[in-house]
N, C-alpha and C positions, 0 to 999 in steps of 0.2 A: 552770879551767873543766872541769867534768866532761863525760866522754865520753858521748854519746847512746847509749842501748841499741838495737841492732837490734830492730825490732818484728815483722818477719816474715822468711820465708826468703830473699826477694830482698835485703832490707837486710843480712841475715847474710852472704850471699855476698859483698856489697860489703865488709863489714867484714873477712872473712877475707882478701880481696885486698889491702885497704889496710893492714890491721894486721900481717898475718902472711905476705903474699906468697903466699897460697894461692889458686889459681884453680880453681874447680869447673866442670869441663867434662864433655862426654860421655865423654871418656877417663877421667875420675876415676870415673865411674859403671861404665864397663866393667871397669876394673882392680879396683874394689871387688868386683863380682860375681865375677870370677875368683878373688880371695883368699877370699871367703866360700864359694864352691862347693868350693874345695879343702879348706877346714876341714870342711865337711859330709861330703865324700866320705871324708876321712881318719878322722873320728870315727865314721862309720857302719861302717867296717871294724874298729874297735877292739875289743879283747877286753872292755872295760868296757861299751860300749853293747850288745853281743851278750849279755853276762851279764845286763844289766838286762832286756832283752827276754824272755830265758829264764826269768827269776824272776818275771815279772808274773803268770803264770798260778798259780804257787805261792802268791804273795801273795794273789791273789784267793780261792783255796781256804782259806787261813788265815783270811781275813776272814769267809768263809761259815761256817766251823766256829765262829767266835766269835759271830757275830750272826744266822746263818740268812738273810743277804742277801748278794747278790753285791756286790763292791766296785766293779768296773769297769762303766762305762756301757754299753760294747759290746765284743764281742770283735774290736777293731780294733787292729792293730799301730801304735803312734805312729810318726810319721814326722818326720824332722828337716827343718827348713825354714830358708831364708835370710831375714834381716830385709831387706825391700826398701830400696834405696838412699835413697829420699826419706825413709823413716821413720828410717833410720840417721842421715842428715844432720840431720834435725829433732831427734834426741836429742842430737847434739853441740851444737846450738843451745841446748837447755834446760840442758845441763851447763855450757857456756861462758858463757852469757848470763842466760837467764830465771830459772835457779835458783841463780845465782852471787851469794851475799850479799856477796862482797868486790868486786863490780864497781865501777870499771873495772879492778881488779887481777885477776890470774888466780885461778881457784877453788882451793879447798884442795889438790885433787890435780894442779894445773897445768893449763895449756891442753891441750885435746884436739884434736890436729891430725893430719894424715896420717902423721907420723912415729911416732905412738903410738896412734892410735885403734883399731887392731885388737886391742889388749890392754886398752884403757881402756873400751871399750863392751862390756858383758857379755852381750848377747843377739843377737849377729850370727847365731849358730847356736842354734836353739831348737826345742823340741818341746812338745806339749801332751798331758797325760794327763787324761782325764775320769773322775771317780768319781761314784757315784750319790748318795752321802749326805755330809753335812757332816763327820762324824767320820772318813770315809774319807781325807780330805786328810791329817791328821796321821799316820793309820795308815800310808799309803803313804810319807810323808816318812821315818818311822822305819825302814821297811824298805829304802829306797833308800840311806840313808846308809852302813850297813855294806858294801853292795855297792861303792859308790864307794871307800870307804877301803881296801877289799881290794886294790884296784889302785893304791894309793898316790897317789890324787888328792885335792887339796884340795876341801872341800865346805863351803858355807854355805847358809843358807835364810832367805828373808824372807817372813813371813806378811803379805801386803799387806792393808790395809783402808783404802781410800781414801774420802774424804768424798763422792766422786761415786757411791759404792755399788758399787765394785769390790772383790771378795774373791777371793784366790787365794794359793796358796803358790808362790813362786819359788825353785827350787833352782838353784845355780850350781856347776858342776863345772869345775875347771881342767884343761886338756888341753894337753899339748905337741904341737905339730905344726910342719911346715914349710910356709911359704907362698911363692908366687912373688913376686920383685921385678920392678920394671918394667925392669931391665937383664938380665933372663932368669936372674939368679942366684936362689938360695933363701935364706930366712931362718927361723930357728927362733924361734918365739914361744910364749908361754903364753896360749892362747885360753880364753875362758870359754863354757861351754855351758849355756844356760838350760833347765831342765825346769819347765814350768809345770803345776801340778796345781790343778784346780778341779772344781766340781760341775756336774752336768748342768744345773741351773737357772741357775747362774752363767755358764755358757757361753752360754746362751740370751741373758741379760741382756748379756753382754759384746759379743755381735754387734749387739744392738739399740743399745747405748751407744757403739759404736766411733766413730761420727761425732762425738759430743760430746767424747769423750776427745781426738781428734785436734784438733778446733777449739780446745779450751781450752789444749792443749799449745803451740799456735802463738801464743797471745796473751800478751802481757806482762800482769802483775797490774795492774789499774786500779782506782782508787777508784770507788765507786758502790754501787748495790744488789746485794747478793750473791744468788746464785741461790737460796738457801735461803729468801729472802724474796720472790722474784718468782714467785709461785704460777701465773702465766699462762705462764711460759717453758716451752720444751721440756725444758730441764735439770731443772726442778723435778720434773716428773712422771717422767722417765726415771730420774734419780738416786735418788730415793726409792723407786722400784719395786726398785732393787737392794738397798737397805737392808731393805725389807719382806720380800723373798724370802729374804735371809739369816736374818732372824728366824724366818720360817716353816720353813726348813731346820733351824735349831736345835731348834724345837719338835717337828718330825717325829721327829728322833733322840731327843729326850728322852721322848716318848711311846712310841716303839719300845722303849726300854730299860725304861720303867716296866712294860710289859706282860710282861717277863721276870721282874720281881721276884715273889717268892712272896707269896701272900696270907697276911694275918696272922689 
């Protein structure tokens, strides 16, 4: 008899308790916030992070010299943020259950539980950098990579293009830090820091679509009419708006570059 998949966060909490003897309480949330804030504070004081901040203006100037346009959306220093606990727990639900093709067996990387989830979830600490144009995303990725590697940190990047109309580059930087344990001792871990890079228009869309992303993430995949065919649904309009704007952004950069080509 196959094991039923938890269909929402409450069923998932019961599954964690029954299957793995993991009880999710307010204490779990408080401890998570303590660990996450420690990672943020430690990384914010690191030589790597400060080198990156110092280089941003130089990278912006380099892009301007190349294109005659500013790279960055605004002269705002990116700040490091903690992933909220509810979003964090929801991500473990997706990894353990909803996106686990081996269910009811453990996923490819093993179960994500309190004993390992601070190293398995890669965006507990994250920041966002907004660029003005589509080509600026890859431009910035290519300039950040050598800065990260200079400090001996591992680096990988994922250019996300979701069917829901979400487009962004997600950079992941491995960072060694010490976190508090519940017994007041400390533990050395390799945390992942997420740097999101997206465009001004995509950030507007991300805010508009955030509700739909979260709702879809909490649901199991069910048979029925796909949102691409349900033209009266909120998802249809919102998601395709993301794709349309991505196309428009590409056309803007293409036209901008064509204007620089010499006339024959």
